[in-house]
C-alpha angles and dihedrals in degrees: 000000000000117000088240090060096051113097117228117258123183118211119194114204098022093190092072093047092049094047101040112020106037106245090197089068092046092047091060090064106026140041099244121210116186134204133180100202143042098242094046089048092053092048090049091048090054095044102037100031096209121199091234138018123203118201130175111216097177092106107075090206089071120076096226098150091047093048089050091053092047092050093050095045096046114098090217095051106025090105093059113107111227125208114190125203116205150113117311092246091065094049094099092046091049094052091045087054087062102263114161092209138011127201118192127206134307087056120220118207091203091054092048090051092050091049091051093046090050094051092044090051090051089050091052093049089051091050089051092050092046092050090049093048091048091051091049092047090048091052091048091049089050093051089046091050091052091047093052092044089052091052093047091049090049092053092047092051091052100030095121094050108097092196096054108111152134097313093049090051095047092047095048094048092045104243137102123267091246092050090049092051093049095045094049090047093053094046102039105012091236142099124256092250090051091048092053094041091053092054091047095048095046088051090050092051090053091052094046091048089054084070095214105088126077119231096253092054091049090051093049092046091061098043103270113129093183111060093195091056089046090053092052091048092047092051091050089052102042102021091238134077124248089249092054088055093049092048092051090051091050093051091054 
């Protein structure tokens, strides 16, 4: 197996692995990273992000259960699968600490290898599903972006038409009015009328800030035949009147 194909496995307390579990056999299938202490092991887990961490908790002087809890609660290492080695009476405590596997003495290198292989296989399957979900989500986002861009372009092209509304948009894009409402609500959290109004009002603001168009022309250019009604709607949207915007521009 090429080194690139071997998944990373972190072993804390390498002397036990070497003497009892045959690290040479494990090294054929996995990229072994070894640590002699808890703190070094935690640091390596955060930095190297192995697929699996193996830790012997049979020596009470080591903080195996605590290390397992820290690995599982850390945002940087929570994904790491942990296999604990220890006496049978600590099996329940080990699993309660978050271990993904527990091997009790006497240790069997073949069982350990199978445990690691199963966890690595599970991680690979999760990576595959995540990649697939991300690809699907990316495609859906792209479709949604094109849909919204098409709606915005449609509004811009008809922005001066006071009669242009929801039915026209739905007909031109090829869906029903109810579907248009639901789709826009899910994508933007807004109604169709609010979506159109936002585009119109933002366009009105740009024209007013240009400082060369009277309010009635700005109103007509975005589909409002009554400039007073436009002024009221503009104030509701921006918290200021069109004339206040024009006066501010002239003072600058």
